[in-house]
C-alpha positions in Angstrom: 20.8 -11.4 -17.2 18.3 -13.4 -15.1 15.7 -15.4 -17.0 12.8 -13.3 -15.6 14.7 -10.0 -16.5 15.2 -11.3 -20.0 11.4 -12.0 -20.2 10.6 -8.5 -19.0 13.0 -7.0 -21.6 11.3 -9.0 -24.4 7.8 -7.9 -23.4 9.1 -4.3 -23.1 10.6 -4.5 -26.5 7.3 -5.6 -28.0 5.6 -2.6 -26.4 8.3 -0.1 -27.4 8.3 -1.4 -31.0 4.6 -1.1 -31.3 4.0 -4.8 -31.6 1.9 -4.4 -28.5 0.0 -1.2 -28.1 -1.9 0.4 -25.1 -5.1 -1.6 -24.6 -3.9 -4.6 -26.6 -4.4 -8.1 -25.2 -1.4 -10.3 -24.9 -1.4 -13.6 -26.9 -2.1 -16.8 -24.9 0.7 -17.7 -22.4 1.8 -20.8 -24.4 1.8 -18.9 -27.7 3.7 -15.8 -26.3 6.3 -18.0 -24.5 7.0 -19.9 -27.7 7.2 -16.7 -29.8 9.7 -15.2 -27.3 11.6 -18.3 -26.7 10.8 -18.3 -23.0 9.6 -20.9 -20.5 6.0 -20.4 -19.3 7.3 -19.9 -15.7 9.7 -17.1 -16.6 6.9 -15.4 -18.8 4.5 -15.7 -15.9 7.0 -14.0 -13.5 7.6 -11.3 -16.0 3.9 -10.6 -16.4 3.5 -10.5 -12.6 6.4 -8.0 -12.3 5.1 -5.8 -15.1 1.6 -5.8 -13.6 3.0 -4.5 -10.3 4.4 -1.5 -12.0 1.2 -1.0 -14.0 2.5 -1.8 -17.4 0.3 -4.8 -17.7 -3.2 -5.4 -16.4 -4.1 -9.0 -15.5 -7.8 -9.6 -15.7 -8.9 -12.9 -14.1 -10.8 -15.0 -16.6 -10.2 -12.5 -19.4 -6.5 -12.2 -20.2 -3.6 -9.8 -19.8 -3.7 -6.4 -21.4 -1.2 -3.6 -21.9 -2.5 -0.7 -19.8 -3.1 2.8 -21.1 0.6 3.6 -20.2 -0.6 6.9 -18.9 2.2 8.7 -17.0 0.0 9.1 -13.9 -0.7 5.4 -13.8 3.0 4.4 -14.4 4.3 6.7 -11.7 2.0 5.3 -9.1 4.7 2.7 -8.5 7.2 5.5 -7.7 4.7 7.1 -5.3 4.3 3.8 -3.5 8.1 3.6 -2.9 8.2 7.3 -2.0 5.7 6.7 0.8 8.3 4.6 2.6 10.9 7.3 2.7 13.1 7.9 5.8 13.1 11.3 7.5 16.7 11.9 6.4 15.7 11.7 2.7 13.2 14.6 2.9 15.9 17.0 1.9 16.6 15.0 -1.2 12.9 15.1 -2.2 13.0 18.9 -1.6 16.1 19.2 -3.7 14.5 17.3 -6.6 11.4 19.4 -6.3 13.5 22.6 -6.3 14.9 21.5 -9.6 11.7 20.5 -11.3 8.9 22.7 -10.0 10.3 26.1 -11.0 10.7 24.7 -14.5 7.0 23.6 -14.5 6.0 27.0 -13.1 7.8 28.8 -15.8 6.2 26.6 -18.4 2.8 27.4 -16.9 3.3 31.2 -17.4 2.4 31.0 -21.1 -0.2 28.3 -20.8 -2.3 29.0 -17.7 -5.7 30.6 -18.4 -7.1 33.7 -16.8 -9.9 31.5 -15.3 -7.3 29.2 -13.7 -5.4 32.3 -12.3 -8.7 33.6 -10.9 -9.4 30.3 -9.3 -5.9 30.2 -7.7 -6.4 33.8 -6.5 -9.8 33.0 -5.0 -8.2 30.0 -3.2 -5.7 32.3 -1.6 -8.4 34.9 -0.7 -10.5 32.1 0.9 -7.6 31.1 3.0 -7.4 34.5 4.7 -4.5 36.2 6.4 -4.1 33.9 9.3 -4.9 30.3 8.4 -4.0 27.3 10.5 -0.8 25.5 9.5 -2.8 22.5 8.4 -5.1 24.7 6.2 -2.1 26.5 4.7 -0.3 23.2 3.8 -3.4 21.8 2.3 -3.8 24.9 0.2 -0.1 24.9 -0.6 -0.5 21.4 -2.1 -3.5 22.4 -4.2 -1.9 25.7 -5.3 1.2 24.1 -6.7 -0.7 21.2 -8.2 -2.9 23.6 -10.1 0.1 25.5 -11.5 2.0 22.4 -12.4 -1.0 20.9 -14.2 -1.1 24.1 -16.3 2.5 23.4 -17.5 1.0 21.1 -20.1 3.5 18.3 -19.3 1.7 15.3 -17.8 4.9 13.4 -16.9 6.3 16.4 -15.0 2.9 16.8 -13.3 2.9 13.2 -12.2 6.5 13.3 -11.0 5.9 16.4 -8.8 2.6 15.0 -7.5 4.6 12.0 -6.2 7.3 14.2 -4.7 4.9 16.5 -2.8 3.7 13.9 -0.3 7.0 13.2 1.5 7.5 16.9 2.1 4.1 17.6 3.7 5.2 16.7 7.2 8.3 19.0 6.9 6.1 21.9 5.7 3.7 21.4 8.7 6.7 21.2 11.1 8.1 24.4 9.6 4.8 26.2 10.0 4.5 25.2 13.6 8.1 26.1 14.6 9.4 28.8 12.3 8.4 32.4 13.1 6.6 34.1 10.2 6.5 30.9 8.2 2.7 31.2 7.4 2.9 34.9 6.4 6.0 34.3 4.3 4.4 31.4 2.5 1.4 33.5 1.7 3.6 36.3 0.3 5.5 33.9 -1.8 2.3 32.4 -3.2 1.0 35.9 -4.1 4.4 36.7 -5.8 4.2 33.5 -7.9 0.6 34.3 -8.9 1.6 37.9 -9.9 4.4 36.6 -12.1 2.0 34.2 -13.8 -0.5 37.0 -14.4 2.3 39.0 -16.0 3.2 36.0 -18.1 6.7 36.5 -16.8 8.2 33.0 -17.0 11.5 33.9 -15.4 10.0 35.8 -12.5 7.6 32.8 -11.9 10.6 30.4 -12.0 12.6 32.6 -9.6 9.7 32.9 -7.1 9.0 29.2 -7.2 12.7 28.5 -6.5 12.8 30.9 -3.6 9.6 29.4 -2.2 10.8 25.8 -2.3 14.4 26.7 -1.3 13.1 28.5 1.8 11.6 25.2 3.1 14.7 23.3 2.2 17.0 25.8 3.8 15.0 25.8 7.0 14.9 22.0 7.2 18.6 21.8 6.6 19.4 24.2 9.5 16.9 22.4 11.7 18.5 19.0 11.1 
């Protein structure tokens, strides 16, 4: 194991064990290096690496702190990498989304409030029967985000939020080139919403799967 990797593992172990908790300030560099049996250079590199993935927060003139370790914060690093995807990986993002999002939609069936359902319904009503493709895709992102947030699982929500971006261009492309894509998307949104109102988790799961799989199937045939 490289020296820097060893230093990262030792700091990680301190956080996992509870020796360092969210919001805690790390001991002085010289003290922590001695405690962990590390050189100050390797410790410094480890801190730099952990700050890049939002585990640590280096505050100039103040010290280094463990972040809140909130899932949304930690998954920002994944979102950064995802933004550099190649076009040929869009299908892979859609495949992962097809696995995760129906599960989140099913979870939301028992948790989503009537007020949230009304808000989603009003969002679809405001969109109208013949929105532009750009308007539809923007609504699509917010529609699914609202449902996933109601699943009650912040990690799942953060993961899916990071996976949505790379598929946006594919969704717009489909809307512009596939006949009936806009009307079909609207029908599927209404079906998902109806299943959620019925508190039918399996129907919600099925419609979410159909909805995402239709984009995936279209893109696969187009490529």
